[in-house]
C-alpha positions as CSV (number, residue, x, y, z in Angstrom):
1,X,-13.4,-16.6,3.7
2,X,-13.9,-20.1,5.4
3,X,-13.0,-20.0,8.8
4,X,-12.4,-22.9,11.5
5,X,-15.6,-23.9,12.4
6,X,-17.3,-23.3,9.0
7,X,-17.7,-26.6,7.2
8,X,-14.7,-27.3,4.2
9,X,-15.6,-30.5,2.7
10,X,-17.4,-29.1,0.1
11,X,-14.3,-27.5,-1.5
12,X,-12.6,-24.5,-0.8
13,X,-13.9,-21.2,0.2
14,X,-12.4,-18.3,-0.9
15,X,-15.6,-15.9,0.1
16,X,-15.7,-13.6,2.9
17,X,-18.8,-13.4,5.6
18,X,-20.9,-10.2,5.9
19,X,-19.7,-10.1,9.6
20,X,-16.1,-10.4,7.9
21,X,-16.6,-8.3,5.1
22,X,-18.6,-5.5,7.5
23,X,-15.1,-5.6,10.3
24,X,-12.5,-4.9,7.2
25,X,-14.3,-1.8,6.1
26,X,-14.9,0.1,9.1
27,X,-11.8,-1.2,10.7
28,X,-10.0,0.4,7.4
29,X,-12.2,3.5,7.8
30,X,-11.9,3.8,11.4
31,X,-8.0,3.5,11.1
32,X,-8.0,6.2,8.3
33,X,-10.2,8.3,10.2
34,X,-8.0,7.9,13.7
35,X,-4.7,8.4,11.6
36,X,-5.0,10.9,8.2
37,X,-1.2,11.4,8.2
38,X,1.7,10.3,9.5
39,X,3.2,10.9,12.8
40,X,6.9,13.3,13.2
41,X,8.9,11.2,15.9
42,X,8.0,8.1,18.5
43,X,4.1,6.9,19.2
44,X,2.3,8.2,21.9
45,X,0.1,7.0,24.6
46,X,-2.6,8.5,22.5
47,X,-1.1,6.8,19.3
48,X,-1.5,3.2,21.6
49,X,-5.3,3.7,22.6
50,X,-6.6,4.4,19.4
51,X,-5.4,1.1,17.6
52,X,-6.7,-0.2,21.1
53,X,-10.1,0.8,20.5
54,X,-10.5,-1.1,17.1
55,X,-9.4,-4.5,19.1
56,X,-6.0,-4.8,17.5
57,X,-3.4,-4.9,21.1
58,X,-5.6,-7.9,22.2
59,X,-7.3,-9.7,18.8
60,X,-7.0,-12.6,19.5
61,X,-6.7,-12.8,23.1
62,X,-9.8,-14.7,25.1
63,X,-12.3,-12.7,25.6
64,X,-12.5,-13.5,29.3
65,X,-9.7,-11.6,29.3
66,X,-10.7,-8.7,27.3
67,X,-9.8,-9.6,23.9
68,X,-11.1,-9.9,21.1
69,X,-11.4,-14.0,21.1
70,X,-10.3,-13.8,17.5
71,X,-8.8,-16.8,15.3
72,X,-6.1,-15.9,13.4
73,X,-7.4,-16.1,10.3
74,X,-9.6,-13.3,11.8
75,X,-6.6,-11.8,13.3
76,X,-4.9,-11.7,10.4
77,X,-7.3,-9.7,8.5
78,X,-7.9,-7.0,11.3
79,X,-3.8,-6.4,10.4
80,X,-4.4,-6.1,7.5
81,X,-7.1,-3.4,7.5
82,X,-5.2,-1.5,10.1
83,X,-1.7,-1.7,8.1
84,X,-3.6,-0.4,5.0
85,X,-5.5,2.2,6.4
86,X,-2.5,3.1,8.5
87,X,0.4,5.7,7.6
88,X,2.0,5.1,10.3
89,X,2.9,1.0,10.2
90,X,6.0,1.5,12.5
91,X,2.9,1.3,15.1
92,X,1.1,-1.2,13.9
93,X,4.0,-3.1,14.4
94,X,4.3,-2.2,17.5
95,X,0.8,-2.8,18.6
96,X,1.3,-6.5,16.5
97,X,4.6,-7.7,18.6
98,X,3.1,-7.0,21.7
99,X,-0.4,-8.5,20.9
100,X,2.0,-11.8,19.2
101,X,5.3,-11.9,21.2
102,X,3.7,-11.1,23.9
103,X,0.4,-11.3,24.9
104,X,0.1,-14.3,23.7
105,X,2.5,-16.6,25.2
106,X,1.1,-15.2,28.5
107,X,-2.6,-16.4,27.3
108,X,-1.7,-19.4,26.4
109,X,1.3,-20.9,28.2
110,X,0.2,-18.3,31.4
111,X,-1.0,-19.5,34.6
112,X,-4.5,-18.5,35.6
113,X,-2.9,-16.0,38.3
114,X,-1.1,-14.3,35.6
115,X,-3.4,-14.5,33.1
116,X,-6.3,-12.7,35.4
117,X,-3.1,-10.7,36.7
118,X,-1.9,-9.3,32.8
119,X,-4.1,-10.0,30.5
120,X,-6.2,-7.0,31.0
121,X,-4.1,-4.3,30.5
122,X,-2.5,-6.0,27.5
123,X,-5.6,-6.4,26.2
124,X,-7.5,-2.6,26.4
125,X,-3.5,-0.6,25.8
126,X,-3.3,0.5,29.8
127,X,-0.2,-1.8,29.2
128,X,2.8,-1.9,26.8
129,X,4.6,-4.6,26.3
130,X,8.0,-5.8,25.1
131,X,9.4,-8.8,23.9
132,X,13.2,-9.3,25.4
133,X,14.6,-12.1,23.8
134,X,17.2,-11.1,21.7
135,X,20.9,-10.8,22.4
136,X,24.2,-9.1,21.1
137,X,25.7,-13.1,20.2
138,X,21.8,-14.2,20.2
139,X,19.7,-13.0,17.2
140,X,19.1,-15.8,14.8
141,X,20.0,-18.6,17.0
142,X,18.6,-18.4,20.7
143,X,19.9,-21.3,22.0
144,X,22.5,-20.1,24.0
145,X,21.3,-17.2,26.3
146,X,23.7,-15.2,27.9
147,X,20.6,-13.7,30.1
148,X,20.8,-16.2,33.3
149,X,18.0,-16.8,35.6
150,X,19.1,-17.8,38.6
151,X,16.5,-20.1,41.1
152,X,16.5,-18.2,44.9
153,X,13.8,-18.5,47.7
154,X,10.7,-17.5,46.4
155,X,11.8,-17.1,42.6
156,X,14.3,-16.2,40.2
157,X,17.1,-13.5,39.6
158,X,17.7,-12.0,36.6
159,X,21.3,-11.1,35.3
160,X,22.2,-10.1,31.9
161,X,21.6,-7.8,28.4
162,X,18.4,-8.0,26.6
163,X,18.6,-6.0,23.0
164,X,16.6,-5.3,19.7
165,X,13.2,-4.7,21.4
166,X,10.5,-3.4,20.0
167,X,8.9,-1.1,22.7
168,X,11.2,-2.0,25.1
169,X,12.2,1.7,26.0
170,X,9.0,2.5,26.7
171,X,7.3,-0.8,28.0
172,X,5.6,-1.6,31.1
173,X,6.4,-5.2,31.0
174,X,8.6,-7.2,29.3
175,X,8.0,-11.1,28.4
176,X,11.8,-12.3,29.1
177,X,13.8,-15.4,27.8
178,X,16.3,-16.4,30.7
179,X,18.9,-19.8,30.4
180,X,18.4,-21.3,33.9
181,X,20.1,-24.4,32.6
182,X,23.1,-23.5,30.6
183,X,23.8,-27.9,30.0
184,X,19.9,-28.6,28.3
185,X,20.0,-26.3,25.3
186,X,17.1,-25.6,24.1
187,X,15.4,-27.3,27.1
188,X,17.1,-25.4,29.0
189,X,15.6,-21.3,28.5
190,X,12.2,-20.3,30.6
191,X,10.7,-17.6,30.0
192,X,9.3,-14.4,32.1
193,X,6.8,-11.9,32.9
194,X,8.9,-8.7,34.1
195,X,7.4,-6.0,35.6
196,X,9.5,-2.5,34.1
197,X,9.2,-1.1,37.4
198,X,11.2,-4.4,39.8
199,X,14.4,-3.0,40.7
200,X,17.5,-4.0,38.5
201,X,15.3,-3.1,35.6
202,X,17.7,-0.8,33.3
203,X,16.0,-0.1,30.0
204,X,18.3,1.8,27.6
205,X,17.5,4.4,25.2
206,X,15.5,3.7,21.8
207,X,17.7,2.8,18.5
208,X,18.3,5.3,16.0
209,X,17.1,3.0,13.5
210,X,16.8,2.5,9.3
211,X,13.0,1.8,9.3
212,X,9.6,1.3,11.9
213,X,10.6,4.7,12.6
214,X,8.0,5.7,14.9
215,X,8.4,2.2,17.1
216,X,10.9,2.3,19.8
217,X,13.5,-0.1,20.2
218,X,16.2,-0.6,22.3
219,X,17.9,-2.6,25.3
220,X,16.9,-3.5,28.9
221,X,20.1,-4.8,31.4
222,X,19.0,-7.3,34.7
223,X,20.8,-6.6,37.0
224,X,20.3,-9.0,40.3
225,X,16.4,-8.3,39.0
226,X,14.4,-10.3,41.4
227,X,11.1,-12.5,39.1
228,X,8.7,-14.3,42.1
229,X,8.3,-17.8,40.6
230,X,4.6,-17.3,40.2
231,X,5.9,-15.0,37.3
232,X,7.4,-18.1,35.4
233,X,4.8,-18.6,31.8
234,X,4.8,-22.2,31.5
235,X,6.8,-24.5,33.4
236,X,10.6,-23.8,33.6
237,X,13.0,-25.4,30.7
238,X,9.6,-24.6,28.9
239,X,10.6,-21.2,27.3
240,X,12.0,-22.2,24.0
241,X,8.8,-24.0,22.8
242,X,6.8,-20.7,23.9
243,X,9.3,-18.6,22.0
244,X,8.7,-20.9,19.4
245,X,4.8,-21.0,19.8
246,X,5.1,-16.8,19.5
247,X,6.9,-17.0,16.6
248,X,4.6,-18.8,14.7
249,X,1.7,-16.0,15.4
250,X,4.2,-13.8,14.6
251,X,5.2,-15.3,11.2
252,X,1.8,-15.8,10.8
253,X,-0.1,-13.1,11.6
254,X,1.7,-9.9,11.9
255,X,3.1,-9.8,8.6
256,X,-0.5,-9.4,7.2
257,X,0.1,-5.7,7.9
258,X,2.5,-6.1,4.9
259,X,-0.5,-7.7,2.7
260,X,-2.2,-4.0,3.4
261,X,0.7,-1.9,3.0
262,X,1.6,-3.7,-0.3
263,X,-2.3,-3.7,-1.4
264,X,-2.2,0.8,-0.6
265,X,1.0,0.8,-2.0
266,X,-0.9,-1.0,-5.5
267,X,-3.8,1.7,-5.4
268,X,-0.9,5.0,-4.9
269,X,0.6,3.4,-7.8
270,X,-2.1,2.8,-10.0
271,X,-3.4,6.5,-9.3
272,X,0.4,7.7,-10.3
273,X,0.7,6.4,-13.2
274,X,-2.7,7.0,-14.9
275,X,-2.5,10.4,-14.2
276,X,1.5,11.2,-15.1
277,X,2.1,11.7,-18.3
278,X,5.7,11.9,-19.8
279,X,6.2,11.6,-23.6
280,X,2.6,12.5,-24.1
281,X,1.5,10.0,-22.7
282,X,0.2,8.8,-19.9
283,X,2.9,6.2,-17.3
284,X,0.0,3.6,-17.6
285,X,0.5,3.3,-21.1
286,X,3.9,2.1,-21.0
287,X,4.4,-1.7,-21.5
288,X,7.2,-2.0,-19.4
289,X,5.3,0.0,-16.7
290,X,2.1,-1.8,-16.6
291,X,4.1,-5.4,-15.9
292,X,6.2,-3.6,-12.9
293,X,2.5,-3.3,-11.7
294,X,1.7,-6.8,-12.5
295,X,5.0,-8.2,-10.9
296,X,3.6,-6.1,-7.8
297,X,0.1,-7.6,-7.8
298,X,1.1,-11.3,-8.0
299,X,3.9,-10.8,-5.2
300,X,0.6,-9.7,-3.4
301,X,-1.7,-12.2,-3.9
302,X,0.5,-15.5,-3.8
303,X,1.8,-14.0,-0.5
304,X,-1.9,-13.5,0.6
305,X,-2.7,-16.7,-0.2
306,X,0.6,-18.1,1.9
307,X,-0.7,-16.2,4.7
308,X,-4.2,-17.3,4.8
309,X,-3.3,-20.8,4.1
310,X,-0.9,-20.4,7.5
311,X,-3.8,-18.8,9.6
312,X,-6.3,-21.7,8.4
313,X,-3.7,-24.0,9.5
314,X,-3.6,-22.6,13.0
315,X,-7.4,-22.2,13.6
316,X,-7.7,-25.4,12.6
317,X,-5.5,-26.5,15.8
318,X,-2.6,-27.8,13.9
319,X,0.0,-24.7,13.0
320,X,2.2,-25.5,10.5
321,X,5.6,-24.8,10.3
322,X,6.1,-25.1,6.6
323,X,3.3,-23.2,6.1
324,X,4.4,-20.6,8.7
325,X,7.7,-20.1,7.5
326,X,6.6,-19.7,3.3
327,X,3.7,-16.9,4.3
328,X,6.7,-14.6,6.2
329,X,9.3,-15.4,3.6
330,X,7.0,-14.6,0.6
331,X,5.0,-11.8,2.0
332,X,8.6,-9.9,3.3
333,X,9.8,-10.0,0.4
334,X,6.9,-9.3,-1.4
335,X,6.5,-6.2,0.4
336,X,10.7,-5.1,0.0
337,X,10.3,-5.6,-3.8
338,X,6.7,-4.1,-4.2
339,X,8.0,-1.0,-2.2
340,X,11.0,-0.5,-4.5
341,X,8.6,-1.0,-7.5
342,X,6.5,1.8,-6.3
343,X,9.8,3.9,-5.4
344,X,10.8,3.7,-9.1
345,X,7.3,4.0,-10.7
346,X,7.4,7.5,-8.8
347,X,10.9,8.5,-9.6
348,X,12.1,11.4,-8.3
349,X,9.1,12.0,-6.0
350,X,9.1,8.6,-4.5
351,X,13.3,9.3,-3.4
352,X,11.7,12.3,-1.5
353,X,10.2,12.3,2.6
354,X,7.0,12.8,2.9
355,X,5.4,11.0,0.2
356,X,5.2,7.7,2.2
357,X,6.9,5.9,-0.5
358,X,10.4,5.6,0.7
359,X,9.0,5.2,4.1
360,X,7.2,1.4,2.6
361,X,11.1,0.7,1.4
362,X,12.9,1.5,4.4
363,X,10.1,-0.1,6.6
364,X,9.8,-3.5,4.3
365,X,13.3,-4.3,5.0
366,X,12.8,-4.7,8.4
367,X,10.4,-7.6,7.4
368,X,12.9,-10.0,6.1
369,X,15.3,-9.5,9.1
370,X,12.4,-9.8,12.1
371,X,11.1,-13.0,13.1
372,X,13.5,-14.7,11.4
373,X,15.6,-13.9,9.2
374,X,14.8,-14.8,5.2
375,X,17.5,-17.2,4.9
376,X,16.2,-18.4,8.6
377,X,12.7,-19.2,6.9
378,X,14.1,-20.8,3.8
379,X,16.4,-23.4,6.6
380,X,13.2,-24.3,8.2
381,X,11.1,-24.8,4.8
382,X,14.2,-27.2,3.8
383,X,13.7,-29.2,7.1
384,X,10.7,-29.7,6.4
385,X,11.0,-31.1,3.2
386,X,13.8,-33.3,4.7
387,X,16.5,-31.9,3.3
């Protein structure tokens, strides 16, 4: 697949370079060796470190700070390999959220001091980060945050409650968004780096969730939490822009992990219907079965092309809201539909815990909600079309 620095004048290149093919194959093999089975319970630091050693926690962060220096397309391809090879989708999601919603805002908008202080640990896996944006009354609409940051001598005081923070209960650092100017609307939000050990930071216990079970998610309460002025990301009032920038990374690269999950499901389904027999015939010989698998493949490849296009746009330095939203919508909906198909094709076995098929369904449901719901993506596409 052509990357940003390759000549595009002679047409579209749908191939991967030898380096890219090798990286994918080696990553897939390493992940399968490191995670032969799905875990029971939340991930631990050892699991996190394993993926960090494969470069996942800092893939697209500049090399100067310990990252991999990859572009969006190569980062997505890395996520795709990990998503395919790792039976623990919750862990893969947790590391991707850490990278795109936390490390990248610091890398792209943070001061030199902020980048030097936090990025090496975030890239190496020594630190775990959580994105503290969502609130009880601010889910799809993040322009009216109840968490406030009041200016004081030398910094800011944070007060309020955040919720649905992936990695929240175990995070070492939070990229936190708060209202600093209530009258300024979208321009009244500021982004901060908040150390978990700072006085006034109170993480909650993890939620009991439907899917992504190994990724601990919960809330955090800030009570007169002092944040030094040097820990503002970008400039005061720039938080809305920074958050949307991070969502651009999430809606493109993060969902590549679901491409990997879908590809693994297609492989598993194919093996199952060729081996499983009913009425004296292999399931694969029934047209209703083969048609369902064709639809799985069609949705997978359609979403893959949209995701690669969105990543290509980012690598050109021209990130597109249209392609990002189309990509996120297509891949997340395909992952959900494909997981339902897989459960149906496995029948009773697909309904049982332990096969991994039902877990794919539970995990996929979340993909249509986080990083902007499917309806929000449709709204974004409609807006880009001038509707």
